[in-house]
DOTOR-737705 format. One line per 3 residues: number of its first residue (from 1); for each residue x negated, z, y of C-alpha. Coordinates in pm, 1 decimal. Layout:
// residues N
NUM = X Z Y  ...;
This chain:
// residues 401
1 = 6627.7 6579.3 -3602.4  6426.2 6437.7 -3301.1  6152.4 6668.3 -3203.4;
4 = 6161.4 6904.9 -2915.8  5951.3 6855.3 -2669.4  5764.8 7143.6 -2524.3;
7 = 5867.0 7138.8 -2172.5  6104.8 7300.0 -1934.0  6312.3 6998.6 -1757.8;
10 = 6406.5 7044.1 -1382.6  6639.1 6840.8 -1196.2  6598.6 6733.9 -873.4;
13 = 6313.7 6728.6 -638.1  6371.5 6880.7 -345.9  6203.1 7229.3 -236.7;
16 = 6375.6 7418.3 -505.2  6287.7 7198.0 -792.7  5970.7 7140.2 -679.8;
19 = 5861.4 7486.6 -615.3  6017.7 7563.9 -958.2  5791.2 7334.8 -1140.5;
22 = 5478.0 7426.3 -933.8  5574.5 7838.4 -1025.2  5599.4 7682.0 -1399.1;
25 = 5259.1 7495.6 -1407.5  5078.6 7809.5 -1248.5  5200.6 7955.1 -1569.6;
28 = 5057.0 7711.7 -1777.7  5410.7 7563.4 -1876.0  5453.4 7219.5 -1904.5;
31 = 5727.6 7039.5 -1658.1  5931.1 6725.7 -1614.2  6094.2 6691.6 -1317.7;
34 = 6368.0 6437.6 -1293.7  6457.9 6263.1 -971.9  6694.9 5985.6 -897.7;
37 = 6496.3 5831.2 -558.6  6130.0 5748.5 -502.6  6145.3 5844.5 -142.6;
40 = 6112.7 6109.9 3.9  6359.5 6208.5 298.7  6228.4 6253.0 597.3;
43 = 6553.6 6369.5 746.7  6611.6 6686.4 979.6  6780.0 6893.9 730.7;
46 = 6660.6 7281.3 725.9  6397.2 7336.3 954.3  6380.1 7758.5 924.7;
49 = 6130.8 7941.6 699.1  6216.5 8300.6 687.8  5885.3 8556.6 639.6;
52 = 5949.3 8642.2 253.9  5968.5 8266.0 182.7  5604.8 8197.5 353.1;
55 = 5481.8 8512.8 169.5  5594.8 8371.5 -146.3  5478.9 8005.6 -107.9;
58 = 5108.0 8179.4 -21.3  5045.9 8183.7 -386.1  5018.8 7792.2 -350.8;
61 = 4814.9 7738.1 -46.7  5114.9 7602.4 124.3  5207.7 7835.7 420.9;
64 = 4869.2 7783.5 620.5  4974.9 7415.9 585.6  5316.0 7448.9 703.2;
67 = 5198.3 7664.6 994.5  4950.5 7421.1 1098.5  5285.2 7132.6 1076.7;
70 = 5536.5 7349.3 1259.3  5581.0 7576.6 1550.2  5587.7 7983.9 1488.1;
73 = 5853.7 8155.3 1656.3  5787.0 8502.5 1697.4  6150.7 8573.4 1865.4;
76 = 6484.3 8477.6 1815.6  6788.2 8563.2 2013.1  7182.5 8576.7 2056.5;
79 = 7295.1 8452.9 2388.4  7584.3 8381.3 2591.9  7665.6 8063.4 2708.6;
82 = 7795.8 8202.3 3089.4  7618.6 8546.6 3049.1  7246.2 8444.0 2943.5;
85 = 7064.5 8644.0 2715.3  7223.7 8945.8 2483.6  6970.4 9038.7 2237.5;
88 = 6608.8 8887.1 2173.4  6478.6 9014.3 1833.7  6095.2 9066.5 1797.2;
91 = 5973.2 8966.9 1452.8  5627.3 9175.7 1493.6  5814.4 9449.6 1417.4;
94 = 5795.6 9340.2 1052.8  5392.9 9340.2 1072.2  5325.9 9529.1 770.2;
97 = 5618.7 9411.6 586.2  5505.0 9063.1 525.3  5215.6 8873.6 637.1;
100 = 5439.5 8629.8 813.5  5614.6 8837.6 1070.0  5751.8 8513.7 1253.8;
103 = 6031.0 8223.4 1158.5  5848.9 7882.0 1123.8  6010.7 7603.5 1263.3;
106 = 5942.8 7305.1 991.0  6088.8 7005.7 839.8  6203.8 7096.1 481.7;
109 = 6032.5 6751.1 408.2  5670.3 6890.2 499.2  5689.5 7132.1 235.4;
112 = 5836.0 6873.2 -26.9  5523.7 6675.2 101.7  5276.1 6952.6 73.7;
115 = 5445.8 7028.7 -269.4  5419.6 6685.5 -426.3  5016.1 6656.6 -325.0;
118 = 4993.7 7001.4 -545.1  5193.8 6801.2 -814.5  5032.2 6482.1 -819.5;
121 = 4688.0 6680.9 -886.4  4862.4 6913.3 -1186.1  4874.9 6743.5 -1530.7;
124 = 5129.2 7003.2 -1598.5  5365.4 6811.3 -1382.7  5542.5 6495.9 -1471.4;
127 = 5781.6 6335.1 -1199.3  5996.8 6083.6 -1330.6  6149.3 5880.2 -1079.5;
130 = 6444.1 5624.3 -1072.7  6597.1 5856.5 -1312.9  6968.7 5962.8 -1267.7;
133 = 7103.4 6242.5 -1452.2  7437.3 6164.8 -1616.1  7522.8 6491.6 -1882.5;
136 = 7358.4 6762.0 -2049.9  7385.1 6922.7 -2398.4  7202.7 7207.4 -2552.9;
139 = 7219.4 7416.7 -2880.4  7031.5 7760.1 -3018.2  6674.3 7572.6 -2993.0;
142 = 6689.0 7300.3 -2693.1  6842.5 7110.3 -2371.4  6880.9 6755.2 -2406.1;
145 = 6916.4 6552.8 -2094.9  7081.2 6199.2 -2045.4  6972.4 5967.3 -1768.7;
148 = 7016.7 5655.2 -1664.0  6759.1 5420.3 -1463.7  6866.6 5174.0 -1202.3;
151 = 6956.2 4892.6 -1438.8  7247.3 5148.2 -1626.7  7017.1 5194.7 -1909.3;
154 = 7043.0 5532.1 -2080.2  6791.5 5731.9 -2216.3  6758.5 6128.8 -2350.9;
157 = 6511.5 6334.0 -2255.4  6462.9 6701.6 -2479.5  6327.7 7039.7 -2363.7;
160 = 6320.4 7407.4 -2411.3  6489.7 7443.4 -2098.9  6658.4 7334.4 -1798.8;
163 = 6681.3 7413.0 -1437.3  6926.5 7238.3 -1234.0  6767.4 7200.0 -866.1;
166 = 7028.9 6902.7 -830.6  7216.6 6997.6 -474.7  7569.4 7071.1 -420.0;
169 = 7737.2 6795.0 -606.6  7510.0 6915.7 -904.2  7580.7 6671.7 -1210.4;
172 = 7476.2 6949.5 -1435.7  7666.3 7244.8 -1294.2  7998.7 7001.5 -1326.6;
175 = 7906.4 6904.8 -1699.5  7909.0 7238.7 -1749.9  8216.2 7295.0 -1606.9;
178 = 8096.3 7610.6 -1390.0  8333.6 7680.2 -1139.7  8220.4 7644.6 -774.4;
181 = 8455.2 7886.0 -590.6  8462.5 7919.4 -224.3  8567.7 7782.8 109.8;
184 = 8509.1 7517.6 350.6  8490.6 7574.3 730.2  8727.6 7450.4 928.9;
187 = 8535.7 7276.7 1182.5  8275.0 7006.5 1088.1  7911.7 7093.0 1220.3;
190 = 7763.2 6794.6 1459.9  7390.9 6833.1 1489.0  7155.7 6640.0 1739.5;
193 = 6827.8 6613.2 1805.7  6652.0 6559.0 2111.6  6311.6 6561.5 2290.1;
196 = 6464.6 6707.9 2573.5  6277.0 7035.1 2654.8  6557.5 7314.2 2683.4;
199 = 6322.4 7578.7 2718.2  6244.6 7456.4 3049.4  6582.2 7398.1 3162.8;
202 = 6695.5 7713.2 3023.7  6568.3 8074.8 3169.5  6423.9 8313.4 2894.4;
205 = 6544.9 8089.8 2592.3  6407.5 8197.0 2277.6  6283.8 7871.1 2022.3;
208 = 6578.7 7974.2 1815.3  6891.2 8078.7 1989.0  7254.4 8154.2 1890.2;
211 = 7501.2 8092.0 2144.1  7842.8 8256.4 2143.5  8139.9 8169.9 2338.7;
214 = 8522.4 8153.6 2293.1  8544.2 7791.6 2300.4  8250.7 7599.5 2166.1;
217 = 7964.4 7829.7 2012.3  7590.8 7674.9 2030.3  7259.6 7645.7 1834.3;
220 = 6944.7 7558.6 2014.5  6665.9 7531.6 1762.1  6297.6 7392.6 1855.7;
223 = 6122.5 7241.7 1626.2  5753.5 7069.4 1675.1  5854.0 6779.1 1820.1;
226 = 6223.2 6783.6 1925.6  6504.8 7060.0 1992.5  6780.7 7056.7 1736.1;
229 = 7199.9 7089.0 1910.7  7449.1 7233.9 1688.2  7806.4 7232.2 1793.0;
232 = 8151.3 7305.7 1611.2  8388.7 6982.7 1630.1  8726.7 6915.6 1554.0;
235 = 8765.6 6779.2 1202.8  9073.9 6584.5 1277.9  8798.6 6366.3 1442.0;
238 = 8627.4 6026.4 1250.7  8266.8 6049.1 1246.5  8275.3 5733.5 1459.1;
241 = 8458.4 5964.5 1746.1  8242.4 6238.8 1627.2  7902.9 6041.2 1724.0;
244 = 8062.4 5868.0 2040.7  7719.1 5841.9 2269.5  7933.8 5905.4 2564.9;
247 = 8127.4 6191.6 2407.9  7774.8 6353.6 2286.3  7644.2 6288.0 2622.8;
250 = 7938.3 6512.6 2740.8  7892.4 6770.0 2539.3  7505.8 6807.9 2599.5;
253 = 7573.0 6812.0 2947.8  7819.5 7060.6 2937.3  7570.3 7247.5 2754.6;
256 = 7258.1 7205.7 2998.6  7358.1 6998.2 3272.3  7046.8 6776.4 3387.3;
259 = 6951.9 6439.2 3557.3  7000.2 6127.2 3367.8  7119.4 6103.6 3016.0;
262 = 7009.8 6285.6 2701.2  6789.0 6123.7 2441.0  6930.3 6158.6 2137.8;
265 = 6690.0 6091.7 1824.3  6927.0 6161.0 1566.2  7308.1 6301.3 1494.1;
268 = 7453.7 6392.5 1215.1  7807.7 6538.9 1166.4  7876.5 6731.7 825.9;
271 = 8134.9 6930.5 651.4  7993.7 7289.7 595.1  8048.8 7480.1 243.3;
274 = 8048.3 7855.4 134.4  8070.2 7838.3 -224.8  7871.8 8038.1 -517.3;
277 = 7863.1 7895.1 -872.7  8044.5 8134.7 -1113.6  7755.2 8186.0 -1334.6;
280 = 7369.4 8067.3 -1279.5  7325.5 8079.0 -1637.7  7452.0 7888.5 -1930.3;
283 = 7237.0 7912.5 -2244.7  6917.0 7729.0 -2212.9  7026.7 7598.6 -1863.0;
286 = 6993.8 7769.2 -1516.9  7113.6 7686.7 -1166.3  6930.8 7691.8 -858.6;
289 = 6937.4 7653.4 -481.4  7234.4 7413.6 -353.8  7357.6 7384.0 -737.3;
292 = 7427.8 7728.3 -733.1  7563.0 7845.0 -375.1  7637.6 7678.2 -65.8;
295 = 7668.8 7883.5 279.3  7671.3 7753.1 669.2  7360.9 7728.5 816.7;
298 = 7387.2 8017.0 1075.3  7098.3 8192.8 1007.3  6889.4 7942.4 803.9;
301 = 6914.7 8109.9 472.9  7006.5 7824.4 276.2  6688.4 7650.4 168.8;
304 = 6504.0 8006.4 153.1  6760.6 8144.6 -80.9  6718.6 7874.3 -257.1;
307 = 6327.3 7864.8 -283.3  6403.8 8286.0 -378.1  6622.0 8158.8 -622.0;
310 = 6336.8 7902.0 -817.0  6058.5 8191.3 -781.5  6283.1 8464.8 -930.3;
313 = 6367.1 8253.0 -1211.6  6059.3 8097.8 -1306.2  5895.6 8446.3 -1288.7;
316 = 6156.4 8506.6 -1545.4  6119.7 8224.5 -1758.0  5718.6 8247.3 -1770.8;
319 = 5772.1 8587.7 -1963.1  6052.9 8431.3 -2190.2  5847.9 8128.0 -2219.5;
322 = 5498.0 8314.9 -2355.7  5667.6 8555.5 -2564.1  5676.1 8851.0 -2322.7;
325 = 6067.8 8896.9 -2306.4  6374.6 8758.2 -2447.2  6586.8 8486.1 -2322.4;
328 = 6851.8 8734.7 -2224.8  6627.4 8878.4 -1951.6  6728.9 8557.7 -1751.2;
331 = 7098.6 8746.6 -1751.3  6891.5 8928.7 -1455.8  6836.9 8616.8 -1275.5;
334 = 7198.5 8520.8 -1267.4  7285.5 8932.9 -1181.9  7019.9 8961.6 -916.1;
337 = 7039.1 8621.6 -737.5  7451.3 8583.1 -715.8  7497.0 8935.0 -579.5;
340 = 7211.3 8814.4 -308.6  7440.7 8502.7 -248.0  7788.7 8678.5 -244.8;
343 = 7697.6 9000.6 -57.8  7387.1 8908.8 217.5  7361.1 8552.2 255.1;
346 = 7741.3 8459.0 239.5  7844.1 8768.0 415.8  7578.2 8759.3 692.9;
349 = 7618.4 8364.3 736.7  8009.5 8404.0 783.7  7941.9 8718.9 1006.6;
352 = 7731.1 8506.6 1242.3  8000.9 8226.5 1274.0  8287.4 8508.4 1344.3;
355 = 8048.5 8654.7 1624.4  7954.8 8293.2 1793.1  8350.0 8181.2 1771.9;
358 = 8506.0 8520.9 1861.9  8755.7 8432.4 2124.4  8909.1 8782.4 2192.9;
361 = 8737.9 8887.3 2524.3  8710.6 9299.2 2384.0  8544.0 9206.1 2088.0;
364 = 8288.8 8998.3 2206.9  8223.3 9247.7 2415.7  8222.8 9466.6 2140.6;
367 = 7991.4 9246.5 1963.6  7703.7 9174.9 2270.9  7723.6 9581.4 2300.1;
370 = 7629.1 9617.1 1924.5  7334.3 9399.2 1942.7  7210.9 9543.6 2258.1;
373 = 7196.7 9864.4 2120.8  7072.8 9737.2 1808.9  6752.8 9599.0 1999.0;
376 = 6730.2 9889.2 2232.2  6630.2 10159.7 1915.9  6341.3 10066.9 1691.8;
379 = 6460.4 10161.6 1396.5  6788.7 10011.0 1404.6  6578.3 9699.4 1556.4;
382 = 6365.6 9710.1 1217.2  6644.8 9709.9 1006.0  6849.3 9466.7 1117.8;
385 = 6512.0 9212.9 1101.8  6469.1 9337.0 776.3  6838.0 9204.7 669.8;
388 = 6842.9 8883.7 853.7  6489.8 8778.2 754.9  6569.6 8840.4 344.8;
391 = 6334.4 9109.6 317.1  6559.2 9384.1 256.3  6776.4 9152.7 24.6;
394 = 6487.1 9068.0 -217.3  6350.1 9456.0 -236.4  6737.1 9555.9 -330.0;
397 = 6737.4 9321.7 -623.2  6499.1 9560.7 -769.5  6790.9 9781.1 -798.4;
400 = 7012.7 9550.4 -1031.8  6954.1 9586.8 -1359.1;
């Protein structure tokens, strides 16, 4: 029998995999990260960091660096495309509950960049590039991962445990035949990035704004260098039709008319899924991040939830590794994080979408009145922010046995 290498394998070098590796190394546990691409993707995917995520990243000294490279957003709001501001939420009311009473807008690749700097300086972490995971197996003592290089040559890596942070199309989840049930949002989401200053053109616009409308809701997100615009789109259209420059220009002008054409720095159209894996734990193999759950981006909970997965899992795995807890402790990770994904993240992101797209006038008015009442009352204002900022869900986990 081949000797088992005393380490944890992490499949995927996105934010979730990198945070998991650093958490384990901080506990003295050797880690090997397996990643297909040697390049750090600099796309404009997730950009919102919630307060408790920044609290978690403080342990690596990363949060302050992200703040330097990002945009601190002390408020966010719901608006109506015709009526204007409905409710503005002030994250300052969370002072005392978190070290970071604000949302931070900072592209996720900047987090990956900072984490890789830490990894490069840590002898306990090995990063293997150009290795595509193709299969996984396990026995009572170990996990064996089969990888393939760019030339199609296969090899095997062994470890005590494996964390699958390999994204929505997770090879590991599929190899284990773990169900990934849920739904696909009917509309396609179109995301456009532009240097146009919406905050100078739209009165009282917060850096993060959710715009309700019966015919076309919208989201406006400011990053350090650009504004991102998210719009729902007819799924029967082709990618070319959706991203036709004249069509995108028309939609932006309808949102905020201006003299001259918009400069669009980047545009992407994608389908959105709401799915949760049937289990996050299969023996010595554990799912985290998009490999375990997917949700729509309305609320900015995807990347944040994945980082919360990684920290929760690695705190428990460290106890198991060091012999202070049995492996059954990891089952609590499954119970805790699946509960959050189903009852908090999925529920809230779906509610946000329903509210923004509501086309019944009476129902829309009721939603708006409810939001106004929430922000007018200090107690309900704080309660709402505790939930939407993902602080409450983390505290509720302690009640999950």
